[in-house]
Structures are given as structure tokens and as C-alpha cells.
C-alpha positions in Angstrom: -16.2 1.9 -11.0 -18.2 -1.0 -12.3 -21.4 -2.2 -10.6 -20.9 -5.5 -8.8 -22.9 -7.5 -11.4 -21.0 -6.0 -14.3 -17.7 -6.7 -12.5 -18.6 -10.3 -12.2 -19.7 -10.6 -15.8 -16.5 -8.9 -17.0 -14.3 -11.1 -14.7 -15.9 -14.2 -16.2 -15.5 -13.0 -19.8 -11.8 -12.1 -19.2 -11.1 -15.3 -17.4 -12.5 -17.3 -20.4 -10.5 -15.2 -22.8 -7.2 -15.6 -21.1 -4.8 -18.5 -21.4 -5.0 -20.7 -18.3 -1.5 -22.1 -18.2 1.0 -20.7 -15.8 3.9 -22.3 -13.9 4.2 -21.6 -10.2 7.9 -21.8 -9.2 8.7 -24.0 -6.2 9.6 -22.6 -2.9 11.5 -23.6 0.2 9.6 -25.7 2.7 6.7 -26.3 0.3 6.1 -28.5 -2.6 6.3 -27.2 -6.2 3.0 -26.5 -7.9 2.9 -27.1 -11.7 -0.4 -25.5 -12.5 -1.7 -22.2 -11.3 -5.3 -21.1 -10.9 -7.5 -19.8 -13.7 -7.8 -16.1 -12.9 -8.5 -12.9 -14.8 -5.2 -11.4 -13.8 -3.1 -14.5 -14.6 -2.0 -16.1 -17.8 0.7 -15.9 -20.4 -0.7 -12.8 -22.0 0.9 -11.0 -24.9 2.9 -8.0 -23.6 2.3 -4.7 -25.3 2.8 -1.6 -23.2 6.4 -0.4 -23.1 7.7 0.5 -19.6 10.2 3.3 -19.5 11.7 4.0 -16.1 13.9 6.9 -15.1 16.6 7.2 -12.4 16.4 8.2 -8.8 18.0 11.1 -7.0 20.3 10.0 -4.2 19.1 11.9 -1.2 19.6 9.0 1.3 16.0 8.6 2.2 15.1 6.4 5.1 13.2 3.2 5.5 12.4 0.6 8.0 15.8 -0.1 9.6 16.6 1.8 12.8 20.0 2.9 11.7 20.0 5.0 8.6 23.0 6.8 7.0 22.3 9.7 4.7 23.6 8.6 1.3 23.6 12.1 -0.2 25.0 12.5 -3.7 23.9 14.0 -7.0 20.9 12.8 -9.0 21.5 9.4 -10.4 20.0 8.2 -13.7 20.0 4.4 -13.6 19.1 4.2 -17.3 22.3 5.9 -18.3 24.6 4.3 -15.6 23.6 0.7 -16.2 22.5 0.7 -19.8 18.8 0.0 -19.1 17.2 -0.6 -22.4 13.5 -0.2 -21.4 12.4 -3.4 -23.1 10.1 -4.5 -20.3 6.4 -4.5 -21.1 3.2 -4.7 -19.2 0.4 -7.3 -19.5 -2.1 -6.1 -22.1 -4.9 -8.5 -21.2 -6.7 -6.5 -18.6 -10.3 -5.5 -18.3 -11.7 -2.1 -19.1 -13.1 0.0 -16.2 -16.3 1.9 -16.8 -16.2 4.9 -14.5 -19.3 6.7 -15.8 -22.1 4.1 -15.6 -22.7 4.5 -11.9 -22.2 8.0 -10.4 -21.1 8.0 -6.7 -23.6 9.5 -4.3 -23.3 13.2 -3.5 -20.6 13.8 -0.9 -21.5 15.3 2.5 -20.0 18.6 3.2 -17.6 17.3 5.8 -15.4 20.4 5.5 -18.1 22.4 7.2 -17.7 20.4 10.4 -16.1 22.3 13.4 -12.4 21.6 13.6 -12.0 21.2 9.8 -8.9 22.8 8.4 -9.9 24.1 5.0 -7.3 25.1 2.3 -8.0 28.0 -0.1 -5.5 30.2 -1.9 -2.7 28.2 -0.4 -3.7 29.0 3.2 -5.5 27.1 5.9 -8.5 28.3 7.9 -10.1 26.4 10.8 -13.8 26.0 11.1 -14.9 27.1 14.6 -17.6 25.8 16.8 -18.2 24.1 20.1 -16.8 20.8 18.9 -13.5 22.3 17.6 -11.4 23.4 20.5 -9.8 22.3 23.8 -13.1 22.4 25.6 -14.3 19.5 23.4 -11.0 17.6 23.9 -10.0 18.1 20.3 -7.1 20.4 20.4 -4.9 18.8 17.7 -3.4 21.3 15.3 -3.4 20.2 11.7 -2.7 23.5 10.0 0.9 22.2 9.4 -0.3 19.7 6.9 -0.6 21.3 3.5 -3.4 20.2 1.1 -4.5 21.3 -2.3 -7.0 24.1 -2.4 -10.5 22.8 -2.0 -9.7 20.1 0.5 -9.8 20.0 4.3 -8.3 17.9 7.0 -9.9 16.9 10.4 -8.5 15.1 13.4 -10.3 11.8 14.1 -8.6 9.8 16.9 -5.3 8.8 18.4 -4.3 5.1 18.4 -0.7 4.2 19.3 1.3 2.6 16.5 -1.5 2.8 13.9 -0.1 0.4 11.2 -3.1 -0.6 9.2 -6.7 0.6 8.8 -9.8 -0.8 7.1 -13.5 0.1 7.1 -16.0 -2.5 8.0 -19.0 -3.1 5.7 -21.1 -1.2 8.2 -18.8 1.8 8.1 -16.8 1.6 11.3 -13.0 2.2 11.1 -10.9 -0.7 12.3 -7.3 -0.2 13.2 -4.4 -2.6 13.8 -2.3 -1.4 16.7 0.5 -4.0 17.4 2.3 -4.1 20.6 5.7 -5.0 19.0 8.0 -2.1 18.2 8.9 -1.7 14.5 12.2 -1.3 12.7 11.0 2.1 11.5 10.9 3.6 15.0 7.4 3.0 16.2 7.6 1.9 19.9 4.5 -0.4 20.3 0.8 0.1 20.5 -2.2 -1.6 22.1 -1.6 -5.2 21.0 -5.2 -5.1 19.7 -7.5 -4.4 16.8 -9.6 -1.4 17.8 -12.9 0.0 16.4 -13.3 3.8 16.2 -17.0 4.6 15.7 -18.5 8.0 15.0 -22.1 7.5 15.7 -22.9 11.2 16.2 -21.3 12.1 12.9 -19.3 15.0 14.3 -16.1 13.9 12.5 -14.4 12.7 15.6 -14.2 9.1 16.9 -16.6 8.6 19.8 -14.5 6.1 21.6 -11.7 3.5 21.2 -13.1 0.1 21.5 -11.0 -3.1 21.6 -12.5 -5.5 19.1 -9.8 -8.1 19.9 -6.9 -8.0 22.3 -3.7 -10.1 22.8 -2.5 -9.4 19.2 1.2 -8.4 19.7 2.1 -8.6 16.0 -1.1 -7.6 14.2 -1.0 -5.6 11.0 -3.1 -6.7 7.9 -6.9 -6.5 8.1 -9.6 -7.6 5.5 -13.4 -7.8 5.6 -14.6 -10.4 3.2 -17.4 -12.9 2.8 -18.8 -12.5 6.3 -15.5 -12.6 8.1 -12.7 -10.3 9.4 -9.3 -11.6 8.4 -6.4 -10.4 10.6 -2.7 -11.0 11.2 -1.1 -12.1 14.4 2.6 -13.3 14.1 3.2 -15.3 11.0 -0.4 -16.4 10.6 -3.7 -14.9 9.4 -7.0 -15.8 11.1 -10.6 -15.1 10.4 -13.5 -14.6 12.7 -17.2 -14.2 11.8 -18.3 -10.6 11.3 -21.8 -9.3 11.3 -22.5 -5.7 10.3 -22.3 -3.6 13.4 -20.0 -5.9 15.4 -17.6 -4.0 17.6 -16.4 -7.0 19.7 -15.2 -10.2 18.2 -17.7 -13.0 18.6 -15.0 -15.5 19.4 -11.4 -16.6 18.7 -10.3 -16.7 15.1 -9.7 -19.7 12.9 -6.3 -19.9 11.3 -6.3 -19.8 7.5 -2.6 -19.5 6.6 0.7 -19.7 8.5 3.4 -18.0 6.4 6.4 -19.7 7.8 8.0 -20.6 4.5 10.3 -17.7 5.4 10.2 -15.7 8.5 12.0 -12.3 8.7 12.9 -11.2 12.2 12.4 -7.5 11.3 9.8 -7.4 8.5 7.0 -9.1 10.3 4.1 -7.0 9.1 1.9 -8.6 6.4 -0.8 -7.0 4.3 -3.9 -8.8 2.9 -6.5 -8.1 0.3 -8.9 -9.8 -2.1 -9.3 -9.3 -5.8 -12.5 -9.1 -7.8 -12.5 -12.9 -8.4 -12.3 -13.8 -4.7 -8.5 -14.6 -4.6 -7.0 -13.5 -1.2 -3.4 -12.5 -1.3 -0.9 -11.9 1.6 2.5 -10.4 1.6 5.7 -11.7 3.2 8.9 -9.8 4.0 12.5 -10.7 3.2 15.6 -9.2 4.7 18.0 -6.4 3.9 21.2 -8.5 4.4 20.4 -11.1 1.7 23.2 -11.4 -0.8 23.0 -12.4 -4.5 24.4 -15.8 -5.5 22.6 -16.0 -8.8 20.3 -18.9 -7.6 17.7 -16.3 -6.8 17.1 -15.9 -10.6 16.9 -19.6 -11.4 13.8 -21.6 -12.2 13.5 -22.8 -8.6 14.8 -20.2 -6.2 14.1 -20.1 -2.5 11.1 -17.9 -1.5 11.7 -15.1 1.0 9.9 -11.8 0.3 6.9 -12.0 -2.0 3.2 -12.6 -2.4 1.2 -15.7 -1.6 -2.4 -16.7 -2.2 -4.6 -18.3 0.5 -5.6 -21.6 -1.1 -6.3 -23.9 1.9 -2.8 -25.2 2.2 -0.8 -24.4 5.3 1.7 -21.9 3.7 -0.5 -20.8 0.8 0.3 -20.8 -2.9 3.4 -18.9 -4.1 2.4 -16.1 -6.5 5.4 -13.7 -6.8 8.9 -13.6 -5.3 12.1 -11.5 -5.3 10.7 -8.6 -3.1 12.8 -7.4 -0.2 9.8 -6.3 1.9 6.4 -6.3 0.2 4.8 -4.0 2.8 1.4 -3.0 1.4 -1.2 -4.6 -0.8 -4.4 -3.2 -2.3 -6.6 -4.6 -5.0 -8.1 -2.0 -7.4 -11.8 -2.7 -7.6 -13.2 -3.4 -11.1 -9.7 -4.2 -12.6 -9.2 -7.8 -11.5 -5.7 -6.7 -10.4 -4.0 -6.1 -7.1 -1.0 -3.9 -6.5 1.7 -3.9 -3.9 4.4 -1.7 -2.5 8.0 -2.9 -2.0 10.6 -1.4 0.3 13.8 -2.2 -1.6 17.5 -2.3 -0.8 18.5 0.6 1.5 21.2 3.2 1.1 22.2 2.6 -2.5 20.4 4.9 -5.0 23.7 5.0 -6.9 23.3 1.3 -7.6 19.8 1.7 -9.0 17.8 0.8 -6.0 14.2 2.1 -5.9 11.0 1.5 -3.9 8.2 0.1 -6.1 4.5 0.0 -6.8 4.0 -3.3 -8.7 1.1 -5.4 -10.0 0.5 -8.9 -8.6 0.9 -11.5 -11.2 1.4 -15.3 -11.0 5.1 -16.3 -11.5 6.7 -12.8 -11.4 10.2 -12.5 -10.0 11.1 -9.0 -8.9 14.8 -9.6 -8.6 15.8 -9.0 -5.0 18.6 -9.3 -3.9 20.2 -9.4 -7.3 18.4 -6.9 -9.4 17.1 -3.4 -8.9 14.5 -3.8 -11.6 14.1 -5.3 -15.1 17.4 -5.7 -17.0 19.1 -3.7 -14.2 21.4 -5.7 -11.8 22.6 -4.0 -8.7 26.0 -2.7 -10.0 28.0 -4.0 -7.0 27.3 -7.6 -8.2 29.9 -8.5 -10.9 31.9 -11.4 -12.2 29.4 -12.1 -13.6 26.6 -9.6 -13.3 23.2 -11.2 -12.6 21.0 -11.8 -15.6 18.0 -9.6 -14.9 16.3 -10.1 -18.2 13.4 -12.1 -16.7 12.9 -9.7 -13.8 9.7 -7.6 -14.0 9.5 -3.8 -14.2 7.4 -1.8 -11.7 4.5 0.5 -12.5 5.8 3.3 -10.4 9.0 3.9 -8.4 10.0 6.0 -5.5 13.2 7.4 -4.1 14.9 4.7 -2.1 14.3 4.9 1.6 11.3 7.3 1.2 9.5 4.1 2.3 6.0 3.6 0.7 3.8 2.3 3.5 0.2 2.8 2.5 -1.8 2.4 -0.7 -5.5 2.9 -1.7 -7.5 4.0 -4.7 -10.1 6.9 -4.9 -13.2 5.4 -6.4 -15.0 8.5 -7.8 -16.5 10.4 -4.9 -14.0 13.3 -5.5 -14.1 15.5 -8.6 -11.4 17.1 -10.6 -7.6 16.4 -10.5 -7.6 13.9 -7.7 -10.5 11.7 -8.8 -9.7 8.0 -9.4 -6.1 8.5 -8.3 -3.9 5.9 -6.5 -2.8 7.4 -3.1 0.6 6.3 -1.6 1.7 7.3 1.9 5.5 7.7 2.1 6.8 7.0 5.6 10.0 8.9 4.9 13.6 8.6 5.8 14.3 7.3 9.3 16.0 9.8 11.5 14.9 12.8 9.4 11.6 11.8 7.9 12.6 13.4 4.6 10.2 12.6 1.9 7.3 11.8 4.2 4.1 12.8 2.5 1.1 11.4 0.6 1.4 11.2 -3.2 -1.4 11.0 -5.8 -0.8 9.0 -9.0 -3.1 9.3 -12.0 -4.7 6.1 -13.2 -5.6 5.0 -16.7 -9.2 5.8 -17.5 -9.6 2.5 -19.4 -7.7 0.0 -17.3 -7.7 1.6 -13.8 -4.0 0.9 -13.5 -1.7 3.6 -12.0 0.1 5.5 -14.8 3.8 4.9 -14.9 5.9 7.5 -13.2 8.9 8.0 -10.8 8.9 10.0 -7.7 11.3 12.5 -9.1 8.5 13.4 -11.5 6.3 14.5 -8.5 4.6 17.8 -9.4 3.6 16.6 -12.9 0.1 15.6 -13.8 1.0 11.9 -13.4 2.4 11.9 -9.9 1.9 14.8 -7.6 2.1 15.7 -3.9 -1.3 15.6 -2.2 -0.5 16.0 1.5 2.8 17.4 2.8 4.3 18.8 6.0 5.6 15.8 7.9 9.2 16.3 6.8 9.6 19.9 8.2 12.8 19.0 10.1 11.1 19.0 13.5 9.8 15.4 13.6 6.8 16.5 15.7 3.9 15.5 13.4 4.4 11.7 13.2 5.0 9.8 10.0 2.2 8.8 7.5 1.8 5.1 7.5 -1.7 3.9 6.7 -4.2 5.3 4.2 -7.7 4.0 3.4 -10.8 5.5 1.8 -14.0 5.5 3.7 -17.3 4.4 2.0 -18.3 8.1 2.2 -15.3 9.2 0.2 -13.0 10.6 2.9 -9.4 9.6 2.9 -8.2 8.5 6.3 -4.5 8.8 7.1 -2.9 7.2 10.2 0.7 7.6 11.6 2.5 5.0 13.6 4.8 7.4 15.6 2.3 9.8 17.2 -0.7 7.7 16.6 -2.8 10.5 15.1 -5.5 9.5 12.7 -7.0 12.2 10.5 -9.3 12.4 7.5 -9.2 14.5 4.4 -12.3 15.5 2.4 -13.1 17.6 -0.6 -15.0 20.8 0.2 -18.2 21.3 -1.6 -18.4 24.3 -3.8 -18.6 27.5 -1.8 -17.3 26.0 1.4 
């Protein structure tokens, strides 16, 4: 990725080159804003890249409601069924990403640590040693989780209802463990943000330290500009953070209260910051919303979508029309953030699909009227909604496979999985079908995820990376959160069993 100084120069050049006019649509319980911010990833840019999206197979899937019904049915091609004309395009004014100027530091051979499960020739082998077995208190079997050859997994810690993870600037893993049960089946955690240090570098967390307690509905976390931002309820707060802090120095200061719309079920909110210092948060809508047509007008009510923290109580509306914008991650060096949407359940035959989407000012993603660009949900007729202004996603996933976690590999790995976007699929509620971690190729010039659909998994564009959760036994938890450590390891957390593990690439000869 770009050096920080080069990123700043590039962001300035792009911001100066882009048009600055953009209209922010009004939203319920907040005043309309006529002029948006000047930002490298905003603007009325010419659209140049064609987006072609395929259909989805109707395997039922499962999402975040606690009462799923297996949809079944044959593969469904939404492009044929609904006459999708593939005329949606992607913003072309995006910066180039130089991935060769600054080589990442050599990766430590984490796969040689005792307890590592190393995959070679399609089979796992466990690295032995005094720190690997029951006597050391680390008797968690990970041989069930299949990885590509040349990678290893390693148990790290257990935190009930791990919903979100983020590394501090000093390298400690912070975990949001809410106390409120979730619609996806998690039964409640510690009502706290916890810190999991590994000071002796044995690959296991030394302890579980409560950084801040009393946070029943905590989820999103962000370290930025000397502060830790964190969610509790509808609001985000920030508290000063100094490198090495493992206990909060005091109560947080509220920076936004997202009560423009409050979903009783989809309370989890994600947060991240782009290269230009814009901080975005997500908000969830509800499954039961019905389409009246007003949702596609110039001034629809805001339910599920993206907001920017701008000093106002509710924040600035950025994008709308998302059933449940669950995850958010900004791709460093690109000036762009990406989110994951959990879309309308049970109806793959109507064109519904989960989405990975870019965050742009003024975008309407169509829920509850439209499945995607130019594609109304087919049960809305007389007349069918006009979805011509609805945006098209970068990548889509089988409905109810439930994409929960997103992060980007930044160059520590080599080979096939370098620079990929990694998505944790939570799987179908009740059966956990589809639960796994996918890896999506990114464009070497722009850093954007390449366009693909989940039914393409196994191709060079989108492929399985970690599998085994959906083995029919439901005894391995469900992947929920993913985050890359500064040292290049991919950490995966589940919100059912609470197991947190990490994955590393083995050095040659391991």
C-alpha cells in the first residue's frame, strides 16, 4: 500500500481533481443538507466500468433473524428472470494504489509456534510442544477448519459473543463483547470491551482484561487520532487512548447518537475512517419494511444506511436503502470505504442478495423496493418500483449466508491471497450453511474488490479461504469478525462459541 505521505499527497490531488458538488438527500428527524463535503471518494464522477451481476442459487441460507425457513429451490438467475440489463457502472475517478513501493516487513514464522495447525497436501498437522496441549490450558481443536496449503491456524482466546475486533496502535487486540443477545442466535457476552494481550509472544492471549465495562450493546470499535471510538446503544463515544492503555482513562464523550431511525433488532453498528479522515458509521433497518415507492423518491425517509460523523447530533446522511448495513471497512490507500449489507431474507427467487458495496455520497441501495440496480423485488407490482437510480454492488453473496466481517490483506502475505478482501460469512441460522471465510481478489491499480458473486466461489476472483463451520454439527461456532493484525495475521472471531483464532502464512519449509 502507499506510504502515509504519498497517500496524503494523492488524496489531495484527487480531491482537487474531482467535482465538489453533491446533493445529500434529506432524512427523517434531521434537516436536509444541500451541499456535501469535498472528499476524494465523493463527486459526480463520470461512470465508466460496467457492472455485470449474475443470479443466486436459492439454498435458503440464514441470516440474522432467529426463525429461518429453508427456501430451497433450484438455481435462480436474476438477470434472466427480471430482465436485468447490466447498465449500472462504477465510479471511475478513484486513485491508483502503488503496492510495490514499500515492501512489508518479513513475516515471523508464526506457524512454527506450538499449537499451530499447519496445512500441507490438503491435510492438517499440529505443531507440538509444552505450550500446545491440555497441560498448558490450550486444548482447543482446530483441525476441523480447512485452510489452503501453506497456511496455519492457532487458537488465541475465548470471549463470549465476539462481535467486533480491532487492533490498537500498540498491537493489542480489542474485542467488543456485548451483553445483549443477538437475532442471529448469540446469547450475550461480557457487556464490555476487552483487551487480549500476548506479551510473551506464544500465540495465545495472556489474559482477558476489561478495558471498559457496562456496555450492554457495544459493537463497533475504531482507533483514530489519539482516541478509541466505541458503540453503546444508539450512540458512539470516544475516550482518549495512549499506546499501551489496557484500561480506559475515563468515561467516553458522545460524538454521535444515531436515533434518526432505531431498529429493535439490528442494533449493531460498525465504524471506520477513510484516508481523508472522514469517520462513517452504519445503521440498520428492518426486515418487515414494505415498498410504497416513496423510498425511491428524492426525499425518502432514512432507515438503514451510512452516516458520517460531522459534529451534528445524528451525523450527515451519506447512503440509504440498506436493510442492515452490518460491517464497514475502509481500504487503505484507496480513499474508499466498503460495507456489507444483509438484505431481504428468504427470497432468492425474487432476486435478493447480500452485498459488498462502496460508500459514496448520495447512493440509494434500493431496500425495501429493489434487490439491486434495475431489479425490483418481483413481488412488488402494479406498478413495479423504478430501480433505475439504485446502485449496483461490487460483490454479492447468496441470500442469508450473512456476511458479517470484512478486512483487507495489505501485503504481508505472498501468492494467491495477497491483497485480497476477506469476508466472514456467518451462515444460515439453524444450520449454519455457507458459514466460511471468502477471499476476493482486488484490482492491482485501484485496490477495489473485483466484481464477483458467491456462486463463483472457487474461481480466481472469489474463492473459499477458511471452511468447516457448516459441517452439519454446529459445534464450531460461526465466523463473525475478521481483522488483520499489524504483523499480518488474520484474526477470526465467532459470536456463538466465543473462540478467537488467528491464521498465518507458513514460511517456506515450515
